[in-house]
C-alpha positions in Angstrom: -50.6 -27.9 -50.2 -54.0 -28.5 -51.9 -56.8 -28.6 -49.4 -60.4 -29.8 -50.1 -63.2 -29.3 -47.5 -66.9 -30.0 -47.1 -69.3 -32.5 -46.3 -71.2 -32.6 -49.5 -68.8 -32.0 -52.7 -69.3 -32.2 -56.1 -67.0 -34.2 -58.2 -63.5 -32.6 -58.6 -63.1 -31.2 -62.0 -59.9 -32.1 -64.0 -57.0 -29.8 -64.1 -53.9 -29.7 -65.9 -51.3 -31.4 -64.2 -48.8 -28.2 -64.3 -51.4 -26.6 -61.7 -50.3 -29.3 -59.3 -46.8 -29.9 -60.4 -44.8 -28.9 -57.1 -47.6 -30.0 -54.6 -46.4 -32.3 -51.9 -49.7 -32.8 -50.0 -53.4 -33.1 -50.8 -55.5 -33.1 -47.7 -59.3 -33.4 -47.2 -61.2 -32.0 -44.4 -64.3 -33.8 -43.3 -67.1 -32.6 -41.3 -66.7 -28.9 -41.9 -70.2 -27.2 -41.5 -71.1 -23.6 -43.0 -71.0 -22.5 -39.5 -67.5 -24.0 -39.0 -66.3 -22.0 -42.1 -68.0 -18.8 -41.0 -66.3 -19.0 -37.5 -62.9 -19.8 -39.1 -63.3 -16.9 -41.5 -64.1 -14.8 -38.5 -61.0 -15.7 -36.5 -58.3 -16.3 -39.4 -57.6 -12.7 -39.8 -56.9 -12.2 -36.2 -54.1 -14.9 -36.2 -50.7 -13.2 -36.6 -49.4 -15.5 -39.5 -46.1 -14.1 -40.6 -44.4 -15.8 -43.5 -40.7 -16.4 -43.4 -39.0 -16.2 -46.9 -35.3 -16.5 -48.0 -34.3 -15.2 -51.1 -31.4 -16.5 -53.3 -30.2 -15.3 -56.5 -30.7 -17.6 -59.1 -27.1 -18.4 -59.4 -27.2 -19.6 -55.9 -30.0 -22.5 -56.6 -27.6 -25.2 -55.3 -27.0 -23.4 -52.2 -30.8 -23.1 -51.7 -31.2 -26.8 -52.3 -28.2 -27.5 -49.7 -30.0 -25.5 -47.0 -33.1 -27.4 -47.7 -31.4 -30.7 -47.5 -29.6 -29.9 -44.3 -32.8 -28.4 -42.8 -31.4 -24.9 -42.4 -34.4 -23.1 -44.0 -37.2 -21.5 -42.1 -40.2 -20.9 -44.3 -39.6 -20.8 -47.9 -36.7 -20.5 -50.2 -37.3 -18.3 -53.2 -34.8 -18.3 -56.2 -34.8 -14.7 -57.8 -34.1 -14.4 -61.3 
């Protein structure tokens, strides 16, 4: 996910498409003040975010895709070469 935030933003610089190749969402956040950002950054480390990753050997890529299609994944699937 690519998130852009700020009340006053400079133009977004061009970037190679490869950097965004698999991104599925682009979001903007309106009305974010410096104080909002300061408060967020103060609270963020206190939130227990625990990533969930399911590893699949590269040869099992089709199984990973099937699990994704069927909604059986929690978190992210990672192919390990």
